[in-house]
Each structure stands twice: as structure tokens, then as C-alpha cells.
C-alpha positions as CSV (number, residue, x, y, z in Angstrom):
1,X,58.5,-45.8,-43.3
2,X,59.4,-47.0,-39.9
3,X,61.3,-45.7,-37.1
4,X,63.2,-47.3,-34.2
5,X,65.3,-46.2,-31.5
6,X,68.9,-47.9,-31.1
7,X,68.8,-47.9,-27.0
8,X,73.0,-48.3,-26.5
9,X,73.0,-47.5,-23.1
10,X,76.2,-45.8,-22.0
11,X,77.3,-44.3,-18.4
12,X,80.6,-43.1,-19.1
13,X,82.8,-43.0,-16.1
14,X,79.9,-45.4,-14.3
15,X,78.8,-42.3,-12.4
16,X,75.1,-43.1,-12.3
17,X,73.9,-45.6,-10.1
18,X,73.1,-48.7,-12.5
19,X,69.5,-48.0,-11.6
20,X,69.4,-44.7,-13.2
21,X,70.9,-45.9,-16.4
22,X,67.3,-48.3,-16.4
23,X,65.5,-45.8,-15.6
24,X,66.4,-43.4,-18.4
25,X,65.8,-46.5,-20.9
26,X,62.6,-46.9,-19.7
27,X,61.8,-43.3,-20.2
28,X,63.2,-43.3,-23.9
29,X,60.8,-46.6,-24.6
30,X,57.6,-45.2,-23.0
31,X,57.8,-42.1,-24.9
32,X,58.7,-44.0,-28.0
33,X,56.1,-45.8,-27.6
34,X,53.2,-43.5,-27.0
35,X,54.8,-41.1,-29.7
36,X,54.5,-43.6,-33.0
37,X,57.8,-45.3,-33.4
38,X,57.6,-48.7,-34.3
39,X,60.3,-50.5,-32.3
40,X,63.1,-50.0,-29.9
41,X,66.5,-52.1,-29.5
42,X,68.4,-53.1,-27.2
43,X,72.6,-54.4,-27.7
44,X,75.0,-56.5,-25.7
45,X,78.4,-56.0,-24.6
46,X,80.3,-56.9,-21.4
47,X,83.3,-55.7,-19.0
48,X,82.4,-52.2,-19.7
49,X,84.5,-50.8,-16.9
50,X,84.6,-47.7,-18.9
51,X,81.1,-47.1,-18.7
52,X,80.6,-47.5,-22.5
53,X,78.0,-49.8,-23.5
54,X,76.7,-51.2,-20.2
55,X,74.1,-53.4,-21.4
56,X,75.3,-57.0,-20.7
57,X,72.1,-58.8,-21.6
58,X,69.4,-57.5,-24.1
59,X,66.8,-59.9,-23.9
60,X,66.7,-59.2,-20.2
61,X,66.7,-55.7,-20.9
62,X,63.7,-56.6,-23.2
63,X,61.5,-57.9,-21.1
64,X,61.7,-54.8,-18.6
65,X,60.9,-52.5,-21.6
66,X,58.2,-54.8,-22.4
67,X,56.9,-54.3,-19.1
68,X,56.5,-50.7,-19.1
69,X,55.0,-50.5,-22.6
70,X,52.0,-51.4,-24.9
71,X,52.7,-51.3,-28.4
72,X,56.1,-50.8,-29.9
73,X,57.8,-53.7,-31.2
74,X,61.2,-54.8,-28.4
75,X,64.1,-55.7,-30.9
76,X,68.1,-56.6,-29.7
77,X,70.7,-55.4,-32.1
78,X,71.9,-57.8,-30.9
79,X,71.9,-61.2,-29.2
80,X,75.4,-62.1,-29.3
81,X,74.4,-65.6,-29.8
82,X,77.9,-67.2,-30.1
83,X,78.1,-66.2,-26.0
84,X,75.0,-68.4,-25.4
85,X,73.6,-72.1,-25.2
86,X,71.7,-71.9,-28.1
87,X,68.6,-74.1,-26.6
88,X,68.7,-71.7,-23.1
89,X,68.8,-68.5,-25.9
90,X,65.7,-70.2,-27.7
91,X,63.6,-70.4,-24.5
92,X,64.4,-67.1,-23.4
93,X,63.4,-65.6,-26.6
94,X,60.3,-67.7,-26.9
95,X,59.1,-66.3,-23.2
96,X,60.1,-62.9,-23.9
97,X,57.4,-63.2,-27.2
98,X,54.8,-64.3,-25.1
99,X,55.8,-61.8,-22.2
100,X,55.6,-59.0,-24.7
101,X,52.2,-60.3,-26.8
102,X,54.4,-61.0,-30.0
103,X,55.9,-57.8,-30.2
104,X,59.5,-59.2,-30.3
105,X,62.0,-58.2,-32.9
106,X,65.4,-60.7,-32.9
107,X,68.6,-59.5,-33.8
108,X,71.9,-61.5,-33.8
109,X,75.6,-61.1,-33.9
110,X,78.9,-63.1,-33.7
111,X,80.8,-60.3,-31.2
112,X,83.2,-57.8,-32.0
113,X,85.8,-57.1,-29.0
114,X,88.0,-59.7,-28.4
115,X,88.1,-59.3,-24.4
116,X,83.8,-59.8,-24.6
117,X,84.3,-63.1,-27.1
118,X,87.1,-65.3,-25.9
119,X,86.0,-64.6,-22.3
120,X,82.4,-65.2,-23.0
121,X,83.5,-68.2,-24.9
122,X,86.6,-69.1,-26.6
123,X,85.1,-70.7,-29.7
124,X,83.5,-67.2,-30.3
125,X,86.7,-65.8,-30.5
126,X,86.7,-63.3,-33.2
127,X,90.7,-63.6,-33.8
128,X,89.6,-66.9,-35.3
129,X,86.7,-65.5,-37.7
130,X,86.3,-69.3,-39.6
131,X,85.4,-70.6,-35.9
132,X,83.6,-67.8,-35.1
133,X,81.1,-67.9,-38.0
134,X,81.0,-71.8,-37.8
135,X,79.5,-71.2,-34.3
136,X,77.6,-68.9,-35.5
137,X,75.6,-70.7,-38.0
138,X,75.2,-73.5,-35.8
139,X,74.4,-71.7,-32.9
140,X,71.5,-70.1,-35.2
141,X,70.4,-73.5,-36.6
142,X,69.9,-75.0,-33.3
143,X,68.0,-72.0,-32.0
144,X,65.5,-71.9,-35.4
145,X,64.9,-76.0,-34.9
146,X,64.1,-75.8,-31.2
147,X,61.5,-72.5,-32.4
148,X,60.1,-74.5,-35.3
149,X,60.2,-78.5,-35.2
150,X,58.1,-80.2,-32.1
151,X,60.8,-82.3,-31.3
152,X,64.6,-81.7,-32.8
153,X,67.8,-83.1,-33.0
154,X,71.1,-81.9,-34.1
155,X,74.5,-83.2,-34.3
156,X,77.2,-80.5,-35.3
157,X,80.9,-79.5,-34.8
158,X,79.9,-77.3,-31.6
159,X,76.8,-79.0,-30.4
160,X,75.0,-82.3,-30.3
161,X,71.3,-82.8,-29.0
162,X,70.1,-84.7,-27.1
163,X,73.2,-86.2,-25.1
164,X,73.8,-89.4,-26.6
165,X,72.8,-92.8,-24.3
166,X,70.5,-90.7,-21.9
167,X,67.0,-92.5,-21.0
168,X,63.9,-90.8,-19.1
169,X,61.6,-93.3,-17.6
170,X,58.5,-91.9,-16.2
171,X,55.0,-92.7,-15.6
172,X,53.4,-89.4,-16.4
173,X,56.1,-89.1,-19.8
174,X,55.3,-92.2,-21.7
175,X,58.0,-92.8,-24.5
176,X,57.0,-91.4,-28.2
177,X,58.1,-92.5,-31.2
178,X,58.9,-89.1,-31.9
179,X,61.5,-88.8,-28.9
180,X,62.9,-92.1,-27.9
181,X,64.4,-95.4,-29.7
182,X,62.1,-98.4,-29.0
183,X,65.0,-100.5,-28.6
184,X,67.4,-98.9,-26.6
185,X,64.5,-96.3,-24.9
186,X,67.7,-93.9,-25.5
187,X,65.9,-90.4,-26.0
188,X,66.6,-89.3,-29.7
189,X,64.7,-86.0,-29.7
190,X,64.0,-82.8,-27.5
191,X,60.9,-80.6,-27.3
192,X,61.4,-76.7,-26.3
193,X,58.7,-75.3,-24.2
194,X,57.3,-72.8,-25.2
195,X,57.4,-72.0,-28.7
196,X,57.1,-68.4,-29.7
197,X,54.0,-66.7,-29.7
198,X,54.6,-65.3,-33.6
199,X,54.6,-68.3,-35.9
200,X,56.9,-69.9,-36.9
201,X,59.0,-67.3,-35.0
202,X,59.6,-64.0,-34.8
203,X,61.6,-61.7,-37.3
204,X,65.2,-62.5,-37.5
205,X,67.5,-60.0,-38.1
206,X,71.7,-59.9,-38.1
207,X,74.0,-57.0,-37.5
208,X,76.1,-57.0,-40.9
209,X,78.9,-55.4,-42.4
210,X,81.5,-57.5,-44.2
211,X,80.5,-59.4,-47.6
212,X,80.2,-62.5,-46.1
213,X,78.0,-61.6,-43.6
214,X,75.8,-59.7,-45.9
215,X,75.8,-63.0,-48.0
216,X,75.0,-65.3,-45.0
217,X,72.1,-62.8,-44.2
218,X,70.9,-63.0,-47.5
219,X,71.1,-66.8,-48.4
220,X,69.4,-67.7,-44.4
221,X,66.5,-65.8,-44.8
222,X,67.8,-63.0,-42.3
223,X,66.9,-59.3,-42.7
224,X,70.1,-56.8,-42.4
225,X,70.8,-54.2,-40.5
226,X,73.8,-51.6,-41.2
227,X,75.5,-48.8,-39.3
228,X,78.2,-47.0,-40.1
229,X,78.9,-46.6,-44.0
230,X,77.8,-43.5,-45.8
231,X,74.7,-43.7,-48.0
232,X,76.6,-43.9,-51.3
233,X,78.9,-46.3,-49.8
234,X,75.8,-48.2,-48.6
235,X,74.0,-48.7,-52.2
236,X,76.4,-51.4,-53.5
237,X,76.0,-53.5,-49.9
238,X,72.1,-53.0,-50.4
239,X,73.0,-53.9,-53.7
240,X,74.7,-57.4,-52.5
241,X,71.9,-57.9,-50.0
242,X,69.2,-57.9,-52.6
243,X,71.1,-59.9,-55.5
244,X,72.1,-62.7,-52.7
245,X,68.5,-63.0,-51.3
246,X,66.8,-63.0,-54.9
247,X,68.9,-66.2,-55.4
248,X,68.1,-67.4,-52.0
249,X,64.2,-67.2,-52.5
250,X,63.9,-67.8,-56.1
251,X,61.8,-64.7,-56.1
252,X,63.0,-61.1,-56.8
253,X,63.5,-58.9,-53.8
254,X,63.3,-55.3,-54.0
255,X,66.3,-53.1,-52.9
256,X,66.0,-51.9,-49.4
257,X,63.6,-54.6,-49.0
258,X,64.6,-56.4,-45.5
259,X,67.2,-54.0,-44.4
260,X,67.6,-51.3,-42.1
261,X,70.1,-48.6,-41.3
262,X,71.1,-47.1,-38.1
263,X,72.5,-43.7,-37.6
264,X,73.6,-41.7,-35.0
265,X,71.1,-38.5,-34.3
266,X,70.8,-35.2,-32.4
267,X,68.0,-32.7,-33.6
268,X,68.2,-29.4,-32.4
269,X,67.1,-25.8,-33.3
270,X,70.4,-25.1,-35.3
271,X,73.4,-26.8,-36.5
272,X,76.1,-25.6,-34.0
273,X,74.0,-26.5,-31.0
274,X,74.1,-30.5,-32.1
275,X,77.8,-30.1,-32.4
276,X,77.8,-28.0,-29.1
277,X,75.5,-30.7,-26.8
278,X,76.4,-33.8,-28.5
279,X,79.6,-33.8,-30.8
280,X,82.1,-34.5,-27.9
281,X,80.0,-37.5,-27.3
282,X,79.9,-39.4,-30.7
283,X,83.5,-38.4,-31.6
284,X,84.1,-39.8,-28.1
285,X,82.3,-43.2,-28.7
286,X,83.5,-43.0,-32.6
287,X,87.0,-43.2,-31.1
288,X,86.1,-46.1,-28.9
289,X,84.5,-48.1,-31.8
290,X,87.2,-47.3,-34.4
291,X,90.2,-48.1,-32.1
292,X,88.9,-51.8,-33.2
293,X,87.4,-51.1,-36.4
294,X,89.3,-48.3,-38.3
295,X,88.2,-45.7,-40.0
296,X,87.5,-47.9,-43.4
297,X,83.6,-48.2,-43.3
298,X,83.7,-44.4,-43.3
299,X,84.7,-43.9,-46.8
300,X,82.7,-42.8,-49.7
301,X,83.0,-44.6,-52.9
302,X,86.2,-45.1,-53.9
303,X,87.8,-42.9,-51.4
304,X,91.4,-43.3,-50.5
305,X,92.2,-42.2,-46.7
306,X,95.6,-40.4,-46.5
307,X,97.9,-42.1,-44.2
308,X,98.9,-40.5,-40.9
309,X,100.7,-41.2,-37.8
310,X,98.2,-42.2,-35.8
311,X,95.0,-44.5,-36.7
312,X,92.3,-41.9,-35.8
313,X,93.9,-38.7,-36.6
314,X,91.3,-38.0,-39.1
315,X,88.7,-38.6,-36.8
316,X,87.0,-35.2,-35.7
317,X,83.4,-34.0,-35.6
318,X,83.7,-32.1,-39.2
319,X,85.2,-35.2,-40.6
320,X,82.1,-37.6,-39.5
321,X,79.3,-35.3,-40.0
322,X,78.9,-35.5,-43.9
323,X,79.6,-38.9,-44.1
324,X,76.7,-40.8,-41.6
325,X,75.6,-38.4,-38.9
326,X,71.9,-37.0,-38.7
327,X,73.0,-34.2,-36.4
328,X,71.6,-30.6,-36.9
329,X,68.1,-29.0,-37.7
330,X,64.9,-31.1,-38.2
331,X,65.2,-29.8,-42.0
332,X,68.8,-31.0,-42.3
333,X,68.1,-34.6,-40.9
334,X,64.9,-35.3,-43.0
335,X,67.1,-34.2,-45.8
336,X,69.6,-37.1,-45.2
337,X,67.1,-39.4,-44.8
338,X,65.0,-38.6,-47.9
339,X,68.6,-38.7,-49.6
340,X,68.8,-42.5,-48.2
341,X,64.9,-43.6,-49.3
342,X,65.6,-42.2,-52.8
343,X,69.2,-44.2,-52.9
344,X,68.5,-46.9,-50.9
345,X,64.9,-47.0,-50.8
346,X,65.3,-47.5,-47.2
347,X,62.2,-48.5,-45.3
348,X,63.8,-49.1,-41.8
349,X,65.7,-46.3,-40.0
350,X,67.0,-46.7,-36.8
351,X,68.6,-43.8,-34.7
352,X,70.1,-43.4,-31.3
353,X,70.8,-39.7,-29.3
354,X,71.9,-41.1,-25.9
355,X,76.0,-40.9,-26.7
356,X,78.8,-41.0,-23.8
357,X,78.7,-38.2,-21.7
358,X,75.5,-36.4,-23.2
359,X,73.0,-35.1,-20.7
360,X,69.7,-37.5,-20.3
361,X,67.6,-34.6,-20.6
362,X,69.2,-33.6,-23.8
363,X,69.0,-36.8,-25.4
364,X,65.5,-36.4,-24.7
365,X,64.5,-33.4,-26.2
366,X,66.8,-34.8,-29.4
367,X,64.3,-37.5,-29.8
368,X,61.6,-34.8,-29.2
369,X,62.3,-32.9,-32.0
370,X,62.9,-35.7,-34.0
371,X,59.4,-37.2,-33.5
372,X,57.6,-33.8,-33.8
373,X,59.4,-32.3,-36.5
374,X,61.5,-34.9,-38.8
375,X,58.8,-38.1,-38.5
376,X,55.9,-35.9,-39.9
377,X,57.7,-35.1,-43.0
378,X,57.8,-38.6,-44.3
379,X,54.0,-39.3,-45.5
380,X,54.2,-42.9,-45.6
381,X,55.2,-42.7,-41.9
382,X,51.9,-40.5,-41.1
383,X,50.0,-42.9,-43.0
384,X,51.3,-45.9,-41.2
385,X,50.3,-44.1,-37.3
386,X,47.2,-42.3,-38.2
């Protein structure tokens, strides 16, 4: 079993200098690098004046983490590719793959908050999901072609490469049949340099939730990453990914193959201590997230949530804890992971403890307890790191 840390950086109220936020992220990365973790993942959000989710560039953060680690794989969960120019992002990530000596994992996403999507790129506006999804698919296709084709061209709804009618005449760059029209001299294809170190490109992941996203990931050879639903509610999602991926590849894909789950984690000596130290932090964060998403993803299979005057009236530590939280003693947390392995054949687990308002030292203690007391309970993990 592979364990990864989700470095979702928060600075509630913007009370810390940003350099301290970066330093705390490096400390977690170095600890995980030295103590058998498989991966660490950064994420992307914008305009966070509240101090929630304060990393606007996961690729740039990954460069810093790569420079301060040696063996751990470094991913983004996710690059919001609908915000980026596809060729420039392809170039940046290819360079990062070389800078990290081939340790790069690439997660991609469409965006979730309207204030981010429409201001970063009006075509990415999540209030128009059809256009957003089309932009996402086209951007991903351009990135893949830039990585895998020596020379590539593309014409779609949003992008056209190369720009038509352009010539490039230079004694050091004679025209080639692969990239120049011999009659007009117009450039017909582009070559992105460098290509990624990993061949044909770094592993690709999509952060997914809805049925269309699961279907898209499976049919486009993307590994899938889930977050909120309880384990029993993840079973049909895992099955949907397995079935769609098997159909797309023409061969049987096993349950849990190519799938990861992210969980909120805080390991302490007692169950009460986890709530005392981090309960307010995770509830506050879920209030932030669920104001946009609602509480539907937290439901057990077949569960109907009662009507309440407010959208988030049900949201409390007691309501959240049994559904999807790895909060408590090492044995409790390990038991919940064993349940996921049994029901989902879970092979990739990401966790995080850096919740808003939680002291960095307490988060580090939780990570250490998880490392020392939970991870060794999984024999497949022990075999991988020894």
C-alpha cells in the first residue's frame, strides 16, 4: 500500500509570513521523504484573502519541494489546467520532471470555485460546465501531444497550434518536412523542448467526483483521485471507474487499480485529543468547502439527509467523524484504513493534517504518529520500504 501526504497549505487570517508557510511545507516534505512515504501532493487555489488554501502555483511549489527532498514522488492535486496555457504548462511540468529526477506525478482538475474559474479564464467558468469540460479535455489533449509527439499540431474549439500563416526563416533552422509547408514556408507543427524525463510522460491523475468525471478519467487513461464520500459510498464509484477503464483498455482492470483516496487525518494518543486539537480546524474547513458543494457527498448509500433551515446545519464533528475522518488513536485509524482495503482494494491513500488554525507542531506530531504507529500495521507497506 502506498501512502501520500496532501500538502494543502492554510494560513487562516494570514497571520503567518508567507515564508513561514513555505518553510512548514518543506518540513513536512522532508519528514515524509526520510520516513518511507511514497508521495507528497500540492494543490492550487487563488484569491484566498481569508487564508484558506494559499498555494496558487502547485508546480512552482513542487520545484521547491523537489529541491529539498531526494526520493519521495511529488504530485499536484491538482493543476487546474483550464486556467493555464497548455503549451506553457506542458513545458513547466516537463522541466519539473527533469528537476526532480523523474519523481513527478501530475494531477489535473477543472476548478471548483466560481470566483477562481471565471477570473483566471472566463471559458473555465464552472457555472457553464459544458464549456468548462470541453476546455479541460482540449487542454489535456494539447499537453499530451506536446509531451509525446516530436512535432505536433492541433486545431480545436479553444486552441490552434501552430498559429496559421507564420514563417520562420533562419540559417540555423532549415525547414523540415515535419514542421514546414514546402510551398508556402508556413510553420505546420511545433516541437516542445524538453520532453518529460519519464516516458512517455509522468503518471496522470484526475481529481474526480461526479459520474462524468469518473467516466472521462477512465476513458482517457487517467488515474482517479477521490476525497469526501464514506467508504461504502465509494464502492460504486470505484466499480464505475473499474468498469469504464476495462472497457476503454479492452482488458480487465482490477477494483482499486489506478485509484487513490484522500482522507482527513489526525492521529493522537486518545480519541478525545484528536477532536480537541483539530476538531474545530476540520469543521471550519468543511464549512468552507461545503458552502459550495453541499453535504450530499458525505451521505451513506441510500441516505436521505433531513431538511434543515440552513444548508450546513448538520455539519459538526460528531456528524463528520464516522463518515470519512481518520481522527483518533492509531488503532482506530488503522482499522478504518483496513476497512477501505477490504471494501475498495485500496492501494493509494493520501492524508493531510494541516487544517486551518491547527498549530504546525500539532500537525507534525500527527504525521509522526501516523508514520510510526499506523503505517507499519500494513505489511505491504513494510515490505515496500524495507
